[in-house]
Backbone as CSV, one residue per row, in Angstrom:
resi,resn,N_x,N_y,N_z,CA_x,CA_y,CA_z,C_x,C_y,C_z
1,UNK,0.873,-6.107,-35.169,0.303,-5.908,-33.849,0.567,-7.157,-33.025
2,UNK,1.251,-6.960,-31.900,1.620,-8.088,-31.059,1.574,-7.662,-29.594
3,UNK,0.992,-8.516,-28.764,0.973,-8.277,-27.329,2.360,-8.602,-26.785
4,UNK,3.042,-7.605,-26.199,4.401,-7.816,-25.708,4.543,-7.592,-24.214
5,UNK,3.561,-6.938,-23.584,3.634,-6.661,-22.154,2.222,-6.731,-21.579
6,UNK,2.126,-7.243,-20.345,0.811,-7.456,-19.738,0.889,-7.218,-18.239
7,UNK,-0.251,-6.838,-17.660,-0.365,-6.668,-16.211,-1.819,-6.954,-15.830
8,UNK,-2.014,-7.591,-14.677,-3.355,-7.869,-14.166,-3.595,-6.997,-12.945
9,UNK,-4.773,-6.380,-12.869,-5.115,-5.463,-11.777,-6.280,-6.005,-10.966
10,UNK,-6.176,-5.834,-9.636,-7.214,-6.295,-8.722,-7.471,-5.202,-7.687
11,UNK,-8.638,-4.601,-7.741,-8.983,-3.538,-6.806,-9.701,-4.077,-5.584
12,UNK,-9.352,-3.523,-4.425,-10.046,-3.858,-3.192,-10.034,-2.625,-2.305
13,UNK,-11.209,-2.080,-2.061,-11.348,-0.856,-1.280,-10.501,0.253,-1.914
14,UNK,-9.564,0.817,-1.166,-8.750,1.920,-1.693,-7.410,1.465,-2.248
15,UNK,-7.220,0.141,-2.349,-5.946,-0.398,-2.844,-6.130,-1.091,-4.183
16,UNK,-5.121,-0.964,-5.017,-5.082,-1.655,-6.297,-3.838,-2.532,-6.297
17,UNK,-4.051,-3.819,-6.440,-2.928,-4.762,-6.487,-2.675,-5.137,-7.940
18,UNK,-1.410,-5.270,-8.294,-1.112,-5.793,-9.622,-0.314,-7.074,-9.509
19,UNK,-0.542,-7.943,-10.494,0.112,-9.239,-10.557,0.434,-9.550,-12.006
20,UNK,1.272,-10.515,-12.178,1.589,-11.027,-13.524,2.019,-9.912,-14.476
21,UNK,2.852,-9.021,-13.985,3.395,-7.935,-14.815,4.600,-8.515,-15.547
22,UNK,4.490,-8.628,-16.848,5.558,-9.277,-17.615,5.663,-8.691,-19.016
23,UNK,6.869,-8.747,-19.539,7.153,-8.341,-20.920,7.930,-9.471,-21.574
24,UNK,7.591,-9.781,-22.807,8.327,-10.823,-23.529,9.812,-10.475,-23.589
25,UNK,10.659,-11.472,-23.409,12.111,-11.267,-23.327,12.693,-10.406,-24.452
26,UNK,12.352,-10.642,-25.715,12.965,-9.817,-26.771,12.581,-8.334,-26.718
27,UNK,11.544,-8.006,-25.949,11.042,-6.632,-25.897,11.379,-5.914,-24.587
28,UNK,12.105,-6.582,-23.710,12.480,-5.963,-22.431,13.514,-4.868,-22.650
29,UNK,13.536,-3.916,-21.732,14.465,-2.779,-21.769,14.257,-1.889,-22.988
30,UNK,13.043,-1.855,-23.489,12.698,-0.993,-24.617,11.609,0.013,-24.245
31,UNK,11.217,0.022,-22.955,10.250,1.001,-22.490,8.809,0.540,-22.450
32,UNK,8.509,-0.682,-22.890,7.120,-1.148,-22.897,6.570,-1.294,-21.474
33,UNK,7.348,-1.889,-20.582,6.916,-2.030,-19.196,6.715,-0.677,-18.537
34,UNK,7.612,0.260,-18.821,7.496,1.609,-18.253,6.226,2.298,-18.745
35,UNK,5.907,2.153,-20.023,4.681,2.765,-20.546,3.448,2.145,-19.883
36,UNK,3.495,0.844,-19.686,2.376,0.177,-19.046,2.239,0.618,-17.583
37,UNK,3.361,0.725,-16.881,3.315,1.182,-15.489,2.814,2.615,-15.407
38,UNK,3.253,3.484,-16.314,2.756,4.869,-16.345,1.233,4.882,-16.495
39,UNK,0.733,4.047,-17.395,-0.710,3.975,-17.623,-1.433,3.492,-16.366
40,UNK,-0.902,2.434,-15.743,-1.543,1.864,-14.556,-1.569,2.880,-13.417
41,UNK,-0.491,3.606,-13.204,-0.461,4.610,-12.141,-1.466,5.726,-12.407
42,UNK,-1.580,6.153,-13.651,-2.567,7.180,-14.006,-3.984,6.644,-13.811
43,UNK,-4.214,5.414,-14.224,-5.525,4.782,-14.056,-5.886,4.691,-12.571
44,UNK,-4.945,4.214,-11.752,-5.201,4.061,-10.314,-5.567,5.397,-9.686
45,UNK,-4.852,6.432,-10.046,-5.128,7.758,-9.505,-6.494,8.264,-9.966
46,UNK,-6.767,8.117,-11.253,-8.043,8.576,-11.822,-9.227,7.857,-11.190
47,UNK,-9.056,6.587,-10.881,-10.140,5.793,-10.306,-10.268,5.959,-8.796
48,UNK,-9.386,6.759,-8.201,-9.508,7.071,-6.788,-8.810,6.118,-5.832
49,UNK,-7.988,5.229,-6.345,-7.223,4.353,-5.457,-6.174,5.180,-4.729
50,UNK,-5.936,4.852,-3.482,-4.952,5.591,-2.688,-3.617,4.870,-2.642
51,UNK,-3.624,3.587,-2.937,-2.418,2.772,-2.791,-2.384,1.733,-3.894
52,UNK,-1.185,1.464,-4.397,-0.980,0.395,-5.370,0.148,-0.478,-4.835
53,UNK,0.020,-1.793,-4.993,1.014,-2.680,-4.403,1.123,-3.987,-5.189
54,UNK,2.202,-4.719,-4.883,2.405,-6.030,-5.500,3.449,-6.823,-4.723
55,UNK,3.554,-8.091,-5.070,4.672,-8.928,-4.664,5.686,-8.828,-5.798
56,UNK,6.816,-8.191,-5.537,7.804,-7.937,-6.591,8.994,-8.889,-6.469
57,UNK,9.414,-9.419,-7.594,10.642,-10.215,-7.609,11.805,-9.328,-7.210
58,UNK,12.715,-9.872,-6.439,13.874,-9.098,-5.985,14.665,-8.532,-7.156
59,UNK,14.753,-9.274,-8.257,15.539,-8.789,-9.394,14.839,-7.672,-10.171
60,UNK,13.604,-7.334,-9.795,12.868,-6.248,-10.466,12.740,-5.002,-9.589
61,UNK,13.284,-5.023,-8.388,13.085,-3.904,-7.460,13.634,-2.584,-7.994
62,UNK,14.705,-2.616,-8.744,15.238,-1.358,-9.320,14.224,-0.674,-10.223
63,UNK,13.508,-1.475,-11.010,12.473,-0.917,-11.880,11.448,-0.154,-11.036
64,UNK,10.984,-0.750,-9.950,9.968,-0.128,-9.107,10.516,1.059,-8.320
65,UNK,11.809,1.059,-8.040,12.430,2.213,-7.376,12.224,3.490,-8.190
66,UNK,12.242,3.367,-9.497,12.044,4.544,-10.364,10.677,5.185,-10.157
67,UNK,9.731,4.406,-9.643,8.375,4.888,-9.419,8.091,5.139,-7.936
68,UNK,9.133,5.139,-7.124,9.015,5.416,-5.686,8.197,4.387,-4.910
69,UNK,8.196,3.145,-5.370,7.601,2.072,-4.573,8.531,1.806,-3.390
70,UNK,7.932,1.442,-2.250,8.685,1.145,-1.026,8.368,-0.273,-0.566
71,UNK,9.368,-0.955,-0.050,9.157,-2.288,0.513,8.373,-2.166,1.810
72,UNK,7.439,-3.093,2.034,6.733,-3.125,3.311,6.678,-4.536,3.880
73,UNK,7.626,-5.366,3.461,7.720,-6.711,4.029,9.179,-7.149,4.036
74,UNK,9.417,-8.161,4.789,10.711,-8.831,4.728,10.733,-9.655,3.443
75,UNK,11.922,-9.967,2.941,11.986,-10.835,1.762,11.322,-12.190,2.050
76,UNK,10.716,-12.763,1.023,10.123,-14.095,1.122,10.326,-14.792,-0.208
77,UNK,10.027,-16.065,-0.249,10.282,-16.858,-1.449,9.000,-17.481,-1.973
78,UNK,8.908,-17.508,-3.296,7.909,-18.306,-3.997,8.739,-19.326,-4.755
79,UNK,8.750,-20.554,-4.256,9.692,-21.534,-4.789,11.085,-21.092,-4.390
80,UNK,11.951,-20.941,-5.350,13.319,-20.488,-5.082,13.546,-19.021,-5.434
81,UNK,12.477,-18.316,-5.825,12.596,-16.930,-6.281,12.306,-15.980,-5.124
82,UNK,13.254,-15.061,-4.808,13.020,-14.097,-3.727,12.096,-12.951,-4.175
83,UNK,11.219,-12.564,-3.251,10.245,-11.493,-3.484,10.216,-10.559,-2.287
84,UNK,9.596,-9.402,-2.476,9.249,-8.484,-1.389,7.920,-7.833,-1.741
85,UNK,7.131,-7.519,-0.741,5.902,-6.757,-0.966,6.297,-5.281,-1.067
86,UNK,5.782,-4.615,-2.096,6.084,-3.198,-2.291,4.777,-2.436,-2.473
87,UNK,4.832,-1.134,-2.177,3.642,-0.297,-2.307,4.033,1.128,-2.675
88,UNK,3.055,1.808,-3.208,3.178,3.231,-3.521,1.877,3.889,-3.131
89,UNK,1.968,4.944,-2.337,0.788,5.730,-1.973,0.604,6.811,-3.016
90,UNK,-0.632,6.954,-3.474,-0.934,7.887,-4.560,-1.483,9.193,-4.008
91,UNK,-1.089,10.282,-4.627,-1.584,11.608,-4.259,-2.778,11.943,-5.139
92,UNK,-3.734,12.624,-4.567,-4.920,13.046,-5.364,-5.073,14.529,-5.292
C-alpha cells in the first residue's frame, strides 16, 4: 500500500477548487490521476458544487481537456512555469 497520487480540495460557495494534484513520477500515465479526477468530479457533483476549477500547468492542459475543462484566463507564470486558470461547470 503506497500513496501515489494526491489532490487537495477547497470548497467556497458553489465552487470547488483543487490544488496540488500530483502523481509520483514512476506511476504517471498509468491511470491513477484519471481515477482520482473521476472520483473528484463525482464528489463535486454529489456535494452540489456547480463549478470546479484550478490553476493548471500548461504542460498538463491536455489531461484536463479530456474532462472538458475550459481556460478562463490568459497564461500566467508561477516562477518560470506557465499556468492557466481552468474550469468545468457541472450538470446536476
